[in-house]
PASEBA-1860 file (N, C-alpha, C; in nm, 3 decimals):
! residues 177
1> MNRIDLIN> 11.647/10.646/12.636/11.568/10.739/12.556/11.484/10.822/12.655 ~ 11.507/10.952/12.649/11.422/11.033/12.737/11.316/11.103/12.652 ~ 11.213/11.147/12.719/11.094/11.204/12.656/11.128/11.324/12.567 ~ 11.207/11.416/12.619/11.241/11.540/12.543/11.319/11.506/12.417 ~ 11.416/11.417/12.427/11.494/11.378/12.308/11.403/11.315/12.203 ~ 11.313/11.228/12.247/11.222/11.164/12.151/11.131/11.269/12.085 ~ 11.077/11.359/12.164/10.989/11.464/12.109/11.065/11.546/12.004 ~ 11.189/11.580/12.033/11.269/11.657/11.936/11.295/11.578/11.810
9> HLAELERR> 11.330/11.452/11.824/11.353/11.367/11.705/11.226/11.352/11.623 ~ 11.113/11.329/11.690/10.985/11.312/11.620/10.945/11.439/11.546 ~ 10.970/11.554/11.607/10.935/11.681/11.544/11.020/11.702/11.420 ~ 11.147/11.670/11.428/11.236/11.682/11.311/11.193/11.587/11.200 ~ 11.161/11.465/11.235/11.116/11.367/11.136/10.983/11.408/11.073 ~ 10.894/11.465/11.153/10.765/11.508/11.100/10.783/11.619/10.996 ~ 10.882/11.706/11.019/10.910/11.813/10.919/10.951/11.753/10.784 ~ 11.008/11.633/10.790/11.049/11.562/10.669/10.943/11.459/10.625
17> SVFVLSKK> 10.823/11.470/10.680/10.709/11.382/10.648/10.736/11.237/10.683 ~ 10.814/11.213/10.788/10.837/11.078/10.837/10.765/11.066/10.971 ~ 10.667/10.977/10.977/10.593/10.962/11.101/10.565/10.818/11.138 ~ 10.613/10.725/11.056/10.603/10.583/11.087/10.748/10.529/11.091 ~ 10.782/10.465/11.202/10.919/10.421/11.223/10.924/10.276/11.266 ~ 11.024/10.206/11.217/11.047/10.070/11.263/11.125/10.078/11.393 ~ 11.127/9.970/11.465/11.206/9.966/11.589/11.354/9.993/11.555 ~ 11.399/9.943/11.442/11.539/9.966/11.401/11.565/10.115/11.377
25> DLEKLFPN> 11.466/10.185/11.319/11.480/10.330/11.298/11.497/10.401/11.432 ~ 11.416/10.362/11.528/11.423/10.424/11.660/11.555/10.389/11.729 ~ 11.604/10.269/11.710/11.733/10.231/11.767/11.846/10.315/11.708 ~ 11.835/10.353/11.581/11.935/10.439/11.517/11.933/10.581/11.576 ~ 11.814/10.626/11.618/11.804/10.757/11.678/11.869/10.761/11.817 ~ 11.870/10.646/11.883/11.926/10.635/12.018/12.028/10.521/12.021 ~ 12.143/10.541/11.956/12.241/10.431/11.941/12.303/10.386/12.073 ~ 12.301/10.467/12.175/12.365/10.428/12.302/12.269/10.356/12.396
33> EAEKAMEK> 12.147/10.337/12.354/12.046/10.270/12.436/12.065/10.119/12.429 ~ 12.076/10.056/12.543/12.086/9.909/12.548/11.954/9.847/12.505 ~ 11.957/9.723/12.461/11.838/9.656/12.407/11.722/9.653/12.507 ~ 11.751/9.611/12.628/11.646/9.604/12.731/11.594/9.743/12.766 ~ 11.683/9.840/12.774/11.642/9.979/12.806/11.557/10.034/12.692 ~ 11.589/9.999/12.568/11.510/10.044/12.452/11.369/9.986/12.460 ~ 11.357/9.860/12.493/11.226/9.796/12.508/11.142/9.869/12.612 ~ 11.201/9.896/12.728/11.130/9.964/12.836/11.094/10.108/12.793
41> SLQRMVKD> 11.185/10.175/12.725/11.159/10.311/12.679/11.044/10.315/12.579 ~ 11.042/10.221/12.487/10.936/10.215/12.387/10.801/10.189/12.456 ~ 10.800/10.098/12.551/10.676/10.071/12.625/10.627/10.198/12.696 ~ 10.721/10.270/12.759/10.688/10.393/12.832/10.638/10.501/12.738 ~ 10.699/10.516/12.619/10.660/10.620/12.524/10.523/10.587/12.462 ~ 10.491/10.458/12.448/10.358/10.418/12.400/10.256/10.450/12.510 ~ 10.290/10.414/12.633/10.200/10.439/12.747/10.174/10.590/12.764 ~ 10.278/10.671/12.741/10.267/10.817/12.756/10.197/10.883/12.638
49> GLLVKATR> 10.173/10.805/12.529/10.101/10.859/12.414/10.185/10.932/12.312 ~ 10.317/10.922/12.322/10.402/10.984/12.221/10.410/10.896/12.097 ~ 10.409/10.766/12.117/10.412/10.670/12.007/10.289/10.580/12.015 ~ 10.248/10.532/11.898/10.143/10.431/11.891/10.208/10.307/11.832 ~ 10.191/10.195/11.901/10.243/10.070/11.847/10.146/10.021/11.741 ~ 10.189/10.030/11.615/10.101/9.992/11.503/10.092/9.841/11.491 ~ 10.204/9.776/11.499/10.213/9.631/11.491/10.353/9.596/11.541 ~ 10.384/9.471/11.547/10.515/9.430/11.599/10.630/9.501/11.526
57> GVYVNAAA> 10.708/9.577/11.601/10.825/9.642/11.548/10.800/9.769/11.468 ~ 10.675/9.821/11.469/10.642/9.942/11.394/10.567/10.040/11.485 ~ 10.616/10.164/11.486/10.560/10.269/11.572/10.522/10.390/11.490 ~ 10.420/10.460/11.536/10.371/10.579/11.469/10.383/10.698/11.563 ~ 10.430/10.810/11.513/10.435/10.934/11.588/10.289/10.976/11.612 ~ 10.243/10.968/11.735/10.103/10.993/11.766/10.060/11.133/11.729 ~ 10.148/11.231/11.748/10.113/11.370/11.719/10.096/11.394/11.569 ~ 10.170/11.322/11.487/10.164/11.341/11.342/10.056/11.258/11.275
65> ASSNASRV> 10.013/11.153/11.339/9.920/11.058/11.278/9.785/11.122/11.241 ~ 9.734/11.209/11.325/9.602/11.265/11.297/9.604/11.356/11.173 ~ 9.712/11.431/11.154/9.719/11.519/11.038/9.757/11.445/10.910 ~ 9.796/11.320/10.922/9.835/11.238/10.806/9.755/11.109/10.802 ~ 9.633/11.113/10.851/9.550/10.993/10.868/9.539/10.907/10.742 ~ 9.521/10.970/10.627/9.500/10.892/10.505/9.627/10.820/10.460 ~ 9.741/10.865/10.504/9.868/10.804/10.461/9.923/10.702/10.560 ~ 9.876/10.706/10.684/9.937/10.626/10.791/9.942/10.479/10.756
73> IQEIAKVL> 9.831/10.420/10.713/9.827/10.276/10.688/9.920/10.238/10.573 ~ 9.930/10.323/10.473/10.021/10.295/10.362/10.167/10.305/10.408 ~ 10.195/10.403/10.492/10.331/10.417/10.547/10.367/10.295/10.630 ~ 10.271/10.243/10.707/10.297/10.124/10.788/10.327/10.006/10.695 ~ 10.250/9.994/10.586/10.275/9.885/10.490/10.416/9.895/10.432 ~ 10.456/10.017/10.401/10.589/10.040/10.345/10.699/9.999/10.444 ~ 10.680/10.032/10.572/10.778/9.998/10.674/10.780/9.847/10.700 ~ 10.667/9.781/10.685/10.660/9.637/10.708/10.732/9.556/10.600
81> RPGKLCYV> 10.749/9.613/10.483/10.816/9.541/10.373/10.932/9.626/10.320 ~ 11.034/9.651/10.405/11.146/9.733/10.359/11.223/9.666/10.246 ~ 11.258/9.743/10.145/11.335/9.690/10.033/11.253/9.609/9.934 ~ 11.124/9.599/9.957/11.036/9.524/9.866/10.945/9.623/9.793 ~ 10.907/9.588/9.673/10.816/9.671/9.597/10.673/9.636/9.637 ~ 10.597/9.736/9.676/10.458/9.716/9.717/10.370/9.814/9.641 ~ 10.250/9.769/9.608/10.153/9.861/9.546/10.012/9.822/9.584 ~ 9.925/9.920/9.600/9.787/9.896/9.637/9.716/9.837/9.515
89> SLESMLSE> 9.643/9.729/9.537/9.575/9.660/9.425/9.453/9.586/9.480 ~ 9.410/9.487/9.405/9.299/9.400/9.441/9.176/9.482/9.482 ~ 9.107/9.443/9.588/8.978/9.505/9.624/8.993/9.653/9.658 ~ 9.104/9.692/9.720/9.121/9.834/9.757/9.118/9.924/9.635 ~ 9.190/9.886/9.529/9.192/9.970/9.410/9.065/9.954/9.328 ~ 9.014/9.833/9.318/8.893/9.812/9.239/8.775/9.890/9.298 ~ 8.771/9.897/9.429/8.667/9.977/9.493/8.687/10.127/9.461 ~ 8.812/10.170/9.466/8.842/10.310/9.435/8.808/10.345/9.291
97> YGVISQIP> 8.829/10.253/9.199/8.796/10.274/9.057/8.647/10.258/9.031 ~ 8.571/10.206/9.127/8.427/10.183/9.107/8.397/10.055/9.031 ~ 8.492/9.965/9.021/8.475/9.840/8.949/8.402/9.737/9.037 ~ 8.415/9.750/9.167/8.336/9.668/9.258/8.259/9.762/9.349 ~ 8.142/9.717/9.390/8.057/9.803/9.473/8.094/9.799/9.620 ~ 8.160/9.692/9.662/8.199/9.678/9.800/8.317/9.773/9.831 ~ 8.311/9.831/9.947/8.420/9.919/9.990/8.489/9.848/10.106 ~ 8.618/9.812/10.088/8.689/9.745/10.196/8.713/9.841/10.312
105> VSRLTVMT> 8.630/9.832/10.414/8.640/9.922/10.528/8.756/9.881/10.617 ~ 8.842/9.974/10.644/8.958/9.950/10.733/9.046/9.836/10.686 ~ 9.054/9.813/10.556/9.140/9.706/10.501/9.210/9.759/10.378 ~ 9.340/9.741/10.375/9.422/9.780/10.260/9.479/9.654/10.198 ~ 9.451/9.632/10.069/9.503/9.515/10.000/9.623/9.557/9.915 ~ 9.735/9.492/9.940/9.863/9.532/9.882/9.930/9.413/9.816 ~ 9.974/9.432/9.692/10.059/9.331/9.625/10.203/9.366/9.661 ~ 10.287/9.264/9.681/10.424/9.287/9.721/10.518/9.182/9.662
113> TGASGVHE> 10.641/9.222/9.641/10.744/9.125/9.603/10.797/9.054/9.727 ~ 10.752/9.098/9.845/10.788/9.035/9.971/10.690/8.927/10.009 ~ 10.690/8.893/10.135/10.605/8.784/10.185/10.458/8.824/10.197 ~ 10.371/8.727/10.175/10.229/8.747/10.200/10.208/8.752/10.351 ~ 10.098/8.813/10.392/10.066/8.815/10.534/9.960/8.919/10.564 ~ 9.902/8.908/10.682/9.799/9.002/10.727/9.847/9.065/10.857 ~ 9.836/9.197/10.865/9.878/9.270/10.985/9.763/9.357/11.034 ~ 9.723/9.332/11.158/9.618/9.413/11.221/9.688/9.534/11.286
121> TPYGTIEF> 9.638/9.654/11.260/9.693/9.774/11.320/9.578/9.858/11.375 ~ 9.606/9.955/11.459/9.500/10.044/11.505/9.440/10.129/11.392 ~ 9.506/10.132/11.278/9.463/10.214/11.163/9.392/10.132/11.057 ~ 9.380/10.003/11.078/9.316/9.914/10.983/9.401/9.791/10.958 ~ 9.350/9.702/10.878/9.419/9.577/10.846/9.491/9.591/10.715 ~ 9.615/9.545/10.710/9.693/9.544/10.586/9.706/9.399/10.544 ~ 9.663/9.370/10.422/9.676/9.236/10.367/9.776/9.239/10.251 ~ 9.888/9.171/10.271/9.991/9.162/10.169/9.971/9.032/10.091
129> THTKRSVP> 9.975/9.040/9.958/9.970/8.922/9.873/10.095/8.925/9.785 ~ 10.171/8.815/9.791/10.295/8.807/9.714/10.268/8.800/9.564 ~ 10.352/8.868/9.488/10.348/8.857/9.343/10.485/8.817/9.290 ~ 10.484/8.736/9.185/10.609/8.695/9.122/10.640/8.782/9.000 ~ 10.558/8.883/8.976/10.582/8.970/8.862/10.718/9.040/8.877 ~ 10.779/9.071/8.764/10.908/9.138/8.767/10.890/9.286/8.804 ~ 10.994/9.347/8.851/10.990/9.489/8.888/10.950/9.576/8.768 ~ 11.011/9.558/8.649/10.968/9.640/8.535/10.821/9.621/8.501
137> DILKRSVY> 10.770/9.499/8.514/10.629/9.470/8.485/10.541/9.544/8.589 ~ 10.578/9.538/8.716/10.503/9.607/8.820/10.501/9.756/8.795 ~ 10.615/9.812/8.758/10.624/9.957/8.734/10.535/9.998/8.616 ~ 10.525/9.911/8.514/10.437/9.941/8.398/10.291/9.934/8.435 ~ 10.258/9.845/8.529/10.119/9.818/8.564/10.067/9.903/8.681 ~ 10.153/9.992/8.732/10.112/10.073/8.846/10.156/10.218/8.825 ~ 10.100/10.305/8.905/10.136/10.449/8.894/10.176/10.501/9.031 ~ 10.260/10.602/9.026/10.299/10.672/9.147/10.213/10.798/9.157
145> VNERPLRF> 10.152/10.818/9.272/10.072/10.937/9.295/10.147/11.022/9.396 ~ 10.173/11.146/9.359/10.247/11.237/9.445/10.185/11.244/9.584 ~ 10.269/11.246/9.684/10.226/11.255/9.824/10.166/11.125/9.880 ~ 10.174/11.017/9.805/10.123/10.889/9.856/10.243/10.794/9.869 ~ 10.252/10.719/9.975/10.367/10.634/10.000/10.382/10.514/9.907 ~ 10.267/10.457/9.865/10.273/10.337/9.779/10.226/10.368/9.638 ~ 10.269/10.286/9.546/10.219/10.295/9.409/10.078/10.239/9.405 ~ 10.004/10.264/9.297/9.868/10.216/9.281/9.856/10.139/9.150
153> AKKQAAVQ> 9.789/10.024/9.156/9.768/9.944/9.034/9.673/10.019/8.941 ~ 9.703/10.008/8.811/9.609/10.061/8.712/9.486/9.971/8.714 ~ 9.376/10.018/8.661/9.248/9.948/8.671/9.259/9.803/8.617 ~ 9.310/9.787/8.496/9.320/9.653/8.436/9.416/9.565/8.516 ~ 9.522/9.625/8.568/9.619/9.549/8.647/9.557/9.497/8.775 ~ 9.474/9.578/8.840/9.408/9.536/8.963/9.313/9.418/8.936 ~ 9.242/9.422/8.823/9.153/9.312/8.786/9.236/9.187/8.758 ~ 9.344/9.201/8.683/9.431/9.086/8.653/9.491/9.028/8.781
161> DLMRVGRN> 9.530/9.116/8.874/9.584/9.068/9.002/9.477/8.987/9.075 ~ 9.353/9.037/9.077/9.244/8.969/9.147/9.222/8.829/9.088 ~ 9.223/8.819/8.955/9.204/8.691/8.888/9.324/8.599/8.910 ~ 9.442/8.657/8.905/9.563/8.579/8.917/9.577/8.512/9.055 ~ 9.532/8.582/9.158/9.546/8.526/9.292/9.423/8.444/9.334 ~ 9.324/8.433/9.242/9.210/8.348/9.266/9.107/8.401/9.362 ~ 9.092/8.531/9.365/8.994/8.594/9.453/8.857/8.597/9.386 ~ 8.755/8.635/9.462/8.618/8.641/9.414/8.603/8.746/9.305
169> TNMIDYDE> 8.573/8.702/9.183/8.555/8.794/9.070/8.408/8.822/9.043 ~ 8.317/8.761/9.119/8.174/8.781/9.099/8.130/8.923/9.125 ~ 8.207/8.997/9.205/8.166/9.132/9.239/8.209/9.236/9.137 ~ 8.281/9.196/9.032/8.329/9.293/8.932/8.214/9.340/8.845 ~ 8.205/9.470/8.826/8.108/9.531/8.736/8.181/9.550/8.602 ~ 8.157/9.458/8.510/8.231/9.459/8.384/8.197/9.579/8.298 ~ 8.084/9.643/8.320/8.050/9.767/8.249/8.146/9.880/8.287 ~ 8.195/9.876/8.410/8.289/9.979/8.458/8.429/9.961/8.399
177> L> 8.459/9.842/8.352/8.590/9.816/8.293/8.598/9.878/8.156
END
């Protein structure tokens, strides 16, 4: 992978609003790159500031990240759980709705049909919580907002998710519900 080829690929992807890539995505862009050479190239591109290593196996186009700052962490969450349904819920959504007074600083709480887990990134912490809800149920309980990578839980759904996973409900302002 050479610098000019990567810059060209990243510019083309940015035009299509793609700025968070998995290692597999990058390997597809450079199919002739051997595994060891790809590792060294990725390290060099991170060192040179073209890519930001968000977390294991996930890279961000450094040039595009600043103009898409509000979306970056959600895009990373989406890349971390490929093929799984994810939606912003719990404290992140309840704070946005004004149902809790605490604002989760640099933390995104996400319900997923994939595995639970916490990922530290330069853009904030992503906390995944597994849900056993069915896909149709999740789709009913969440909304898609144009230009946002993840779905968002409706207010009542976020409260139900919080109670269902056994989180602290003392901070809920029931007048806001």
